[in-house]
MILOMAR-778696 format. One record per residue (C-alpha): residue in three letters; x, y, z. Coordinates in steps of 0.1 Angstrom, whole numbers, plus 2048, in hexadecimal, padded with zeros to 3 digits. Layout:
ALAXYZ ...
***
This chain:
MET6B5B57E94 GLY692B4AE9B VAL678B3BE83 SER660B54E72 VAL63CB47E6F ILE625B55E54 LYS601B4CE57 GLU5E9B4FE39 ARG5C4B49E35 SER5B6B3EE14 ASP595B4AE06 SER585B2AE11 GLY591B2FE35 GLY5AEB17E36 ILE5CDB20E4A ILE5F0B1CE3B GLN60FB22E50 THR632B29E40 TYR651B25E56 LEU670B39E4B ALA691B2EE5A GLU6B5B2EE4F GLY6B1B09E46 GLY695B0FE2D VAL670B14E2A THR655AFDE39 VAL630AFFE30 THR615AEFE45 GLY5EFAF0E42 SER5EDAEEE1C SER5D9AD4E0B LEU5F8AC3DFD SER607ABFE20 GLU5E7AB1E2E LYS5DDA99E13 GLY5FEA8EE05 ALA60CA8FDE2 ARG5F7A71DD7 HIS5D7A86DDA VAL5E3AA4DC5 GLY5CDA9ADA8 TRP5ADA97DBD ILE5B5AB7DD0 TYR5B9AC9DAF ILE597ABDDA2 VAL585AC7DC2 ASP596AE8DC2 LEU58DAEED9D LEU568AE5DA3 THR566AFBDC1 ARG574B19DAE VAL55DB13D90 PHE53CB0DDA2 LEU53FB1EDC4 PRO543B43DCB ALA566B50DD4 GLY56DB4DDF9 TYR553B31DFE PRO547B2AE19 ASN551B4BE2A SER543B61E0F VAL51FB53E10 SER503B50E29 PRO502B30E3F GLY4E4B22E2C PHE4F7B21E0B ALA50BB02E14 MET50DAEADF6 ILE519ACDE0D SER500ACAE29 LYS4F6AB0E42 SER4D2AB7E3A PRO4C3AACE19 PHE4ACACAE19 SER4C8AE3E14 TYR4BCAFFDFC GLN4D8AFBDE3 ILE4D4AD5DE2 LEU4AFAD7DDD ASN4B3AF3DC3 ALA4CAADCDB0 LEU4B2ABFDB1 GLN494AD5DA5 ALA4A9AE2D88 PHE4B0ABFD7E CYS48BAB5D7F ASN481AD4D6C SER49BACCD50 LEU48CAAAD4B ALA468AB7D4B GLY473AD2D32 LEU47DAB8D19 LEU45AAA9D18 SER44BACBD13 SER464AD5CF8 ARG45CAB5CE5 ALA437ABECE6 ILE43DAE1CDA LEU452AD5CBD GLN435ABECB4 GLU41DADCCB5 PHE435AEFC9E GLY431AD4C84 VAL44FABDC89 GLY446A9CC79 ASP427AAAC68 PRO42CAAEC42 THR40EAC6C40 ALA41DADFC59 SER42EAFFC4C ALA44AB13C5B THR436B33C57 THR41BB25C6E ALA434B1BC88 LEU445B3EC86 LEU423B50C8A LEU41BB3BCA8 THR43DB43CB7 VAL438B68CB1 LEU415B66CC1 GLN423B55CE0 ASP43FB6FCE2 VAL426B8CCE1 PHE412B7ECFE GLY432B77D11 ARG441B99D0D LEU421BABD15 THR41EB96D35 THR442B9ED3E ILE43BBC3D3D LEU41ABC1D50 SER427BA9D6B ALA446BBED71 HIS430BDCD77 LEU418BCAD8E ILE42FBB3DA3 GLY452BC1D9E SER453BD3DBF SER447BB4DD2 LEU461B9CDC6 TYR47DBA5DDF PRO467BA7DFF GLU454B87DF7 ALA471B74DE7 LYS466B52DF5 THR442B56DE7 TYR44DB60DC4 ARG469B46DC3 LEU450B2ADC8 LEU436B3BDB3 ALA44EB3CD96 ASP452B16D97 VAL42CB12D98 LEU429B28D79 ASN445B16D68 ASP436AF4D6D THR414B00D62 ALA424B0BD41 VAL436AEAD3D ILE416AD7D42 LEU403AEDD29 ASP41FAE8D10 THR420AC2D14 LEU3FAABFD12 SER3F8AD6CF3 PRO3F6AB8CDA PHE3D9AABCEE PHE3C5ACBCE8 ASN3C4AC2CC2 SER3AAAA7CCA PHE391AC2CD3 SER37CAD2CB8 ILE37FAF5CC8 PRO390B0DCAF GLY3B0B1DCBD LEU3B0B09CDE ARG3D3AFDCD8 ILE3E0B1FCD0 ALA3CFB2FCEE PHE3DFB16D05 LEU401B1CCF6 CYS3FDB41CFA LEU3F2B3BD1E SER412B27D23 ALA426B44D16 ILE415B5BD2F PHE41EB43D4C LYS442B41D40 SER445B67D40 LEU436B69D63 CYS44EB4FD6E SER46BB62D60 ILE462B82D73 SER45BB70D94 ALA47AB5AD92 GLY491B76D88 GLY487B8EDA4 SER485B74DBF LYS4A5B64DB5 ALA4B7B85DB7 ALA4AAB8ADDB ILE4B5B67DE5 THR4D7B6CDD4 MET4DBB8CDE8 HIS4D3B79E08 PHE4EDB5EE01 ALA507B78DF7 THR505B89E19 PRO519B73E32 LEU516B79E57 THR539B88E57 GLY54BB97E3A LYS53EB9EE17 GLY533B88DFB ASP533B8DDD5 VAL510B8EDC6 GLY51DB8DDA2 ASP534B6FDA8 LEU519B5CDBC ASN4FFB62DA0 ALA518B57D85 LYS521B37D98 ASP4FDB2FD9E ALA4F7B32D78 SER514B1AD72 LYS505B00D8A GLU4E3B03D7A THR4F2AFFD57 VAL504ADFD61 LEU4E4AD1D71 ALA4D0ADAD52 LEU4E9AC9D3C LEU4E8AAAD51 GLY4C3AAAD50 MET4C3AAED2A LEU4DCA91D26 LEU4C8A7AD3C GLY4A8A86D2A THR4B6A7CD08 LEU4B9A59D15 ILE497A58D25 VAL480A6CD0E PRO482A54CF0 TYR472A3AD06 VAL457A52D12 SER443A53CF2 THR41FA49CFB PRO406A62D0A PHE404A4ED2A THR429A4DD30 THR42EA71D26 TYR413A7FD3D THR41CA68D59 SER441A72D57 LEU437A96D54 PHE422A97D73 VAL43BA84D88 LEU457A9CD7E VAL440ABAD85 GLY436AACDA6 LEU45AAA6DB0 HIS464AC9DA3 LEU449ADBDB8 GLY44FAC6DD7 ILE474ACBDD6 ASN46FAF1DD1 TYR457AF3DEE TYR46FAE3E06 GLY48BAF8DF8 VAL479B19DFD ARG46BB0DE1F GLY48EB07E2B LEU49BB29E1E ILE4A5B3EE3C LEU4A5B63E32 ARG4B4B7DE4A SER4A2B9BE3C LEU481BA7E4B ASN461BA9E38 ARG43EBAFE46 GLN437B8BE4F ARG459B84E5E LEU459BA4E72 GLY436B9CE80 ILE440B79E8A ALA461B85E9A TRP450BA1EAE GLN435B8AEBC MET44EB70EC6 TYR463B8BED7 LYS444B96EEA ILE43AB74EF6 SER45EB69EFF PRO463B69F25 ALA485B7AF22 SER47AB90F04 GLU492B7DEED ALA490B83EC7 PRO48CB63EB2 ALA4A7B58E9A PRO4A1B59E75 SER49FB33E74 LYS483B33E8E VAL46FB4DE7A ALA474B3AE5A GLN462B1BE69 MET443B30E6F GLU443B44E4F ARG428B3FE35 ILE434B3BE11 PHE414B47E00 ASP406B63E14 PHE3F6B85E0F SER411B9BE1F GLY3F8BB4E2D ILE3E8B9AE44 ILE3F6B97E68 TYR3F3B74E77 ASP3F5B68E9B VAL415B54EA1 ASN402B3CEB9 SER3E1B35EA8 SER3EBB3FE84 SER3CAB52E82 PRO3C9B74E72 LEU3CCB91E8A GLY3C6BADE72 LYS3D1BBDE51 CYS3E8BDBE4B ALA3F2BEFE2D ILE411C04E2D GLY416C23E18 SER3F1C2CE15 SER3E4C4EE0B PHE3D8C63E29 SER3BFC76E14 GLU3B0C57E05 ILE3ACC42E25 VAL3A4C5AE42 ARG380C64E47 GLY36EC79E60 ASP376C61E7D CYS39AC6DE80 HIS3A3C85E9C PRO3BEC9FE9B VAL3CDC90EBA LEU3DAC74EA4 LEU3F2C8CE93 ASP400C96EB5 LEU405C72EBF PHE41CC6BEA1 ALA42BC8EE9F GLY44EC80EA8 ASP44BC63E8F ARG44EC62E69 TYR42EC4DE67 ILE40AC4EE71 ILE3F4C30E78 TRP3CEC31E75 PHE3B2C18E71 ASP39EC12E51 HIS37DC25E53 GLY36AC04E4E CYS374BF7E71 LEU36CC18E84 ARG34DC28E92 GLN346C48EA6 GLU339C43EC9 GLN336C5DEE5 ASN34FC75ED5 ASP368C59ED1 THR373C43EB4 ILE36CC1EEBC LEU379BFFEAB CYS360BE8E9C GLY35EBCBE83 PRO36CBA8E84 ILE38FBB0E79 THR3A7BCEE7D ARG3B2BE0E5E LEU3CEBFAE61 HIS3E0C12E4A ILE403C20E4E PHE408C43E40 LEU42DC4CE3B LYS43BC6FE3F ASP456C7FE2A GLY478C73E33 TYR46DC51E40 THR488C37E45 ASN48AC11E48 ASP489C15E6D ASP468C28E6B GLN458C0CE57 LEU464BF2E70 ARG455C06E8D ALA434C0CE7B TRP42FBE8E72 ILE437BDCE95 GLN41EBF4EA4 SER404BE8E8B VAL40ABC4E96 GLU406BCEEBA VAL3E5BE0EB3 CYS3D7BC1EA1 LYS3E3BAAEBC ILE3D1BBFED8 THR3B1BC3EC5 THR3AEB9EEBC SER3B6B94EE0 ALA39ABACEEC ARG381B9DED4 GLN38AB79EDE GLN386B82F03 ASN364B91EFB ILE36DBB2F0C LEU34DBC7F0C GLN35EBE8F11 PRO363BF9EEF ILE386BFEEE3 SER390C22EDC ALA3A5C25EBC LEU3BAC43EC9 SER3BFC33EEB LEU3CBC13EDB LEU3E4C25EC5 LYS3F1C39EE2 THR3F6C19EF6 THR408C05EDB HIS41DC23ED1 GLY42BC25EF4 GLN431C00EF5 VAL443BFFED4 SER458C1EEDC SER465C0FEFC GLN46DBECEEE TYR477BF4ECA ARG49CBFAECE ASP4A0BDBEE4 PHE48DBC6ECA VAL4A3BD2EAD LYS4C3BCDEC1 LYS4B9BA9EC9 LEU4AFBA2EA5 GLN4D2BACE9A SER4E2B97EB4 VAL4D2B77EA7 GLY4DBB7EE83 TRP4BFB94E74 ASN4C8BAEE5B THR4B2BCBE66 ASP4C2BE3E4E ASP4B6BCFE30 SER491BCCE37 ALA474BCFE1E ILE455BD7E30 MET445BECE14 THR442BDEDF1 GLY447BF9DD7 SER442C1EDDE PRO428C2DDF5 ALA407C3ADE6 SER410C5CDF4 VAL427C6BE0F ILE41DC86E29 THR433CA3E22 ASN426CBCE3B ILE40FCBFE59 SER404CE2E63 ILE3E8CF4E76 ASP3D0D08E62 ASP3B3D1AE74 HIS39FD1DE54 LEU390CFEE43 PRO385D03E1F GLU35FD01E1C ASP361CE9DFF ARG377CD0E12 LYS364CCDE32 THR354CADE26 ARG35CC93E0D 
***
């Protein structure tokens, strides 16, 4: 009778082989066999820490950029840990200042005054939460990098205001201290909304490995555990340092050093974050690099991340070579609000087979010899979506808009005297995008992009075109605007 071999793979990717024979059972590949019995205690500790602080199945259950142990010191997880540590230390200084403002150490202060001040701050904070969730809630996922770094800027601004609050008492302006404390509460609420939404998007990214499936809930819980430990370490170290940081000079110097480190670490962390989902900026960069590539190769997410702007107005399209603006585009606009008398019915025929329509803003158009001509220093476009539009339609519409802006800017730079016809330009770019779109998407997927999880449009469209029909009778009261 032969030897039976049973192979197993652990959740961390390790291979264990079990040999069954008449003489007994032999196991190879386990940690005990490799390290020896004298390392059992160390192996147990490492295994316990891995299970407590890392998601199940690590590293196979997370994206490559999640690596906690990396050759590069600029790994996102490492920098995220360092920034949390700095923030914890800075938070102790601001907490001490707030306690002083609430009357700790002042025999004339009253608990009622401190309570009313807390309520006032809470009111401003809650109202800001409601308003900011309405205004920027739909932009948090598409622009996760922007709002992740913005959240830290807002947080540090609030920390600075809290720490400086005792200094405001030296001014004779009534209510100045209270006003700045309320402003701090507003910044904290904005930080909470920005950090919550952007962190959810980043967690979703790390929980989607290249192969297999991750666990978003487990990853989020383990991140919370790591942040808790780092915050505790920061507090313990802070209790040893803060008693010696008592003068205004040492307090403010320490504060600004910690804030500077916090923001600097966060910037490098966000800059090194490689997202595989497409937003407006990343799609525009990827398409332009695909067009200028000799072999029409799509760029990898890491390449696009190096060229991506952290703080950027997502509607502006930039040139990948010169970084100069090519134009501006809005997606989900209302056809009835944007289109003026310079629109020709041929436009509807051009996009009859698509679930979107592209047209120019009336401010950059003029009528000349029975044709609509482009004018102005910059191209401004609008994308109108039709009922039943999909993620694929948004990708195609934005790509064509990028191509239109690229051609018009190139023509202006070359001082081409011949006027550019708006309809002719749309026909040309529509044909180019239609012939190359499928190849472009296929190559994006081959280098790791997740084209199914794109966020080109933030929020809902202003309106959706539900029907296009031919009517021979135009109501008299609607002939003109």
